[in-house]
N, C-alpha and C positions, 0 to 999 in steps of 0.2 A: 602488530600493525590493527588489526580488529580492537584492540582496547585503545588505541587512540580517538577511532570515528566519534564517540560520544563528545569526547573533549573537542574534536573539530566541528562538530554540530553545532555545540555551545557557541564557540568563537566566532562561527558564521554568523548565527543569530544576533552576537552583538555589536559585529561588523555590521551588519545590517542596520541594527537599530540606531548605531551612531551615523549612518550614512545618512539614515532619515531625519536625523537631528538637525542636519546642515541646512534642511527646507523648513523652515516653519509653517505652520498654520497658518490662513489668511487672518490678517488681524481683524477685530472687529470692527464694524461698522459704527460711525460717530454717532448714530441715531442710538446704537448699542451702548455705547460708552457714554451717553450721557443721558442717560434716563428723562421720560419728560415729569414735571415737578405735580406734586398732588395739590388739587385745589379745595383744599383742607382748611386753608387760612385765607384772610385778606389778601396777605403777602403771597401764600401759595397761587393763586388764581391768575395773579398780575406776574407772576413768574413762569405760569405756565403760557399765557400771553406772549409773553417776552420769548421764550423758548419755543414756540410754534412759528414766530417771524424769523428765527435763526435756523429753524429746520424744515423751514417752507412747508410746514404741516397744515394741511387743508379741514383735518377731522378735528383738531383739539380747540378750534376757537368754535366749530358748531356744538360745542358741549359745554361751552363755557360761557352764551352771550344769552340772555335771558330773551324773553319773547316782545318783552316794550324796552329791548336795546335801543341809545339811540347815539349818534355819533356827532358832537358840536364840533364845527368849525371855528378855528381861531378867529378872533375879534379883529374885524377888518380883513378877513381874506377872500377877497374877489373871487375865490374857486370855488366857496361855498354859496355863490348867489344862485345856482340853478336848485339847490337844494332848501332854499328858506320856508318854500310853502310845502314840501315834502321832505321831512329829514332823512339823512342816509339810516336806513333802520337795519335790523338784524340781517337781513335777507341781502339787501342791497351790499351790506361789507362784505358778505360771506362772498360773493358773487365777485367782489373787485378782488378777494383776497385770493380767489381760485386764479384767475386771469394774471395777476402779478407772480402768485408763487409759481404755477403750472403751465400757463398759458390756457387758451381759448377765447381769450377775447379779441378784441381788434387792436391790442399794444401787445409788442412782445413782453414775454415772462422776462423777469429779472433774472440774470446769471447769477449774483448772490445778493446775499443780505445779511447784514451784521447789524444786531440791536444791543444796547447796553442800556440798561436801566441804573439807578443809585443802587451801589451796593449794600445798603441797608433802606428797606421800603418803610416809612413811617406810616402808620396806620392811624387815623383818627377820625372822629364822628363823622357822620355826611352831614355836611353844612346846610345842605337844600331844606326849605321849609316841611316840616312834617315828617320828617325821617327821624323811626326810633331808633338810638345810636347802639340798641341791642343786636339791630337785624343789618341796620346800612352802616358803611364804613365809607371813607374815601380816602385815595391814596394821589399826593403828587409827587411825581419824580421826574429828574432829569431825564433827559433822552440824548442819547447819540446813535443815531440811524446813518448807516451806508448802505444804497442800495445801486449798484453795479449793473450796467448793460453790455456789449460789446464794445459801444464806442463813448461811452458816456457814464457818470457816477453823478447820485445826488446824492448829498447830505442833509438830514434833518437834525436841529438842533434847539433847545429851551427845554420845555417842559410839557407835560401831561399829565392829567389829572381824571381818575379813575374812580366810580363810584361802586361799590359792591354792593352784593345783597346776599344775607344767609339762605340757604337753600330751602327752609323751610317758611321762607316768606316772599321766595323769589318767582315771577313768572315763567312757567317752564314752558318752552314748546312744544308746540304736538308733535313734533315730529321725534321730539325725544321722550314724550309721554309714550310714545308707542313704543319704545325702545325699552322702556322699564327705568326710567327717568321719574322720581317724585321728589317730593318735601322732604329734606334731608339738612336736618342741622350740622353736620359736618362738614359738609359740600357748600362752596362761596360762586356766588355768580357776577360776569360784570353786567350792570345794568346802564351804564352811561361812561362815554369817551369824550374829554373836553380837549381839543387840540390847543396846546399854549406854546407852539412851537413859534419859530422866529423864523424870519426869512432875510436872507443876506442881498446884498445891493447889486451883485452881478449876477440874476436870472436871466437865460436863455432857455432856447426853447429845448423840449424834453426830447428823451431817449426812443420815443415814438416819432420824433423828426431828425434822426439822427444821421439821414443821408445829406439834411443841411449843414449839418453840422460836419461831414467829412468835406463838403464843399468849401467851407470855412478853412480847412486845411489841418483836420483831425486826421483824416486816410484810414484807410480800413486798420482795423487791427489796434489803431492808437486811441487811449482811454483820454478824454478830455477834462481839464480840473474838473474835483467836485464843485457841483454848484450848489448853493441851498435853496433850500424850498421848504415850505409847511408843509408837515404829514397830509394834512388833506386836500393839499393840492396835486399831492399825487395820487391819493386814492379818487379823488375827483377825475382826474385822467383817466383811469382805468374803468369809470364807468361813464364816461364821455360818448360811448355808444348803446348806453343802456336805457331803452325806454322807461320814462316817469311811471 
């Protein structure tokens, strides 16, 4: 009997191991399964911008927008009227993204965001006057953006045009200089973003007026059909309560 004890101990250990295998370890988080792209090329920095929207990440945009960054509203988009004299700069956009991604502003944060750019991003020389193509590039991409709130959904389609600059020619923000960022030819930054999205014919009140939507028959927990908007329209709504 004593000779059987070691064998029984071994068998008990194997049984315990098999029992543990029925309870797998916790799956990796989506962020861990989809690492952020590196801004080491013109296309890479745009992929990182796309990734930050899909992951509602407020840190990465701060690290890829130049100090002289500007957002330009779509031609004819009345949402941009309040920004004609004071364009949407880096700090305003970062504040808008924080309110949209995680909350803290007058409008509720999105419950989900899905952004898709073109599978292949075509990099071209910067078409703006006075830009050297060695340091300055532009990317025009198709946009398919869906943003959901509990009782509504917005859709943005059309195009977006990004102007990017190489790190050894970029205006690096002071807050990033303090963190050790400096001129770097292996890193790219977004200097300008032009909204060229389209507006659908059935625009209605936004999700920040969802109570009115419920009164029209949406009801709590029921999502209204997606409404087409310009990208700038959504950004402007999340900055409506910010003083110029």
